[in-house]
N, C-alpha and C positions, 0 to 999 in steps of 0.2 A: 312797920314803918318807925323810923326813928324820930326823935323830937325835933331835930334840925330840919328834916324834910317836912314835918307838919307845920313848922313855923315859916316855911318858905325859903329857908337857906339851902342853896344847892351844896351838894357834897363834893362837887368838882369846881375847880377854878380854871378858867381858860385865860391864857395870857396872849396878847397880841405880839408881844416882843419875845424873841427867842433868847433864852439864856444859854450860853455855851460854857461848858465846864472843861477844864484841862487845856486851855489855850487853843481850842479848835478854830476860833476866828483868826488867830495869827497864822495858823497853818493854811487856812483857806486864802488869806491875803497873799501869803508867800507863794502858794500854788498859782494864784491868778497872775502874779508878777512873772513867774517862770513861763506860764502859758503865753503871756503877752510877749515875752522875749523870744519864745519859739516862733510865734506868729510873725514877729518882726524879721527874724532870720529867714523864714520861708518867703516872706515878701521880697527881701533883698536878693535872695537866691533866684526867684523867678524873674525879678527885674533885670538882674545881670544876665540871665539866660536869654531873655528877649533882646537885650542890648547886643549881646554877642551874635545872635542870629541875624539881627539887623545889619551889623557891621559886615558880617560874612556875605549877606545878600547884596549889600551895596558894593563890596569889593568885586563880587562875581559880576554884577551889572557893569561896573567900569571895565572889567576884563572883556566882557562880551562886546561892549561898545568899541573897545580898542581892536579886537579881532575883526569886527565888522569894517572898521576903517581900513585895516590892512587888506582884507579881502577885496574891498572896493578898489583900493589902489592897485592890487594885483590884477583885478579884472580889467581896469582901464589900461594898464600897461600891456597886458596880453592882447587886448583888443587892438591897441595901437600897433603892436608888433605884427599881428595877423593882417591888418589893413595895409601896412607897409610892404609886407611880403607879397600880398596879392597884387599890389600896384606894380612891383618890379618883376613879378612872375618867377620867383625863386623857390616856390614851394613844390615839393614833389607830391605825388598822390597820397602817400602815407601821412605826410605832414598836414595836408589839407583835411583829411579825415580826422586826424587827431585834434586839429584846431577846431573843427566844427563840433566834434564830440565834446570837447572841453567848453567851448563857448556856449553851446546849447545847454549844457549841464549847469553852468553858472546863471544863465538868464532865466531858465525855467525851474531851477531848484533841484533838478536831478538830470543825470546824463541821459541822452537819447541817441540812439544810433541813427545814422543817416540811411535813407532808402537806397537800395542798390540801383545803379543805373541800368537801363535796358539796352 
């Protein structure tokens, strides 16, 4: 045992503060700034992607609503034409079957064939 150890002096010194040599702290700060910039760019990129997807979805929704309006208008026009032709009796059998097939398809969501008459 050495004299220092016998007198109660430790041979090691522990420091709570870290001393950095060779400008390591400046490099860590620079790295942190670069990482923050990368995180900001990633945030802006994801924000813009979400914004673009939202705009595309809204545009598609507006397009579907317009197509629905056009289909409803076509359905009402075709129904009016069929009822007028039935009133005056100018439909031949082929037109009647085609009209029923089309009208049933629109009202029920898919075309259905009419039952053959006995």
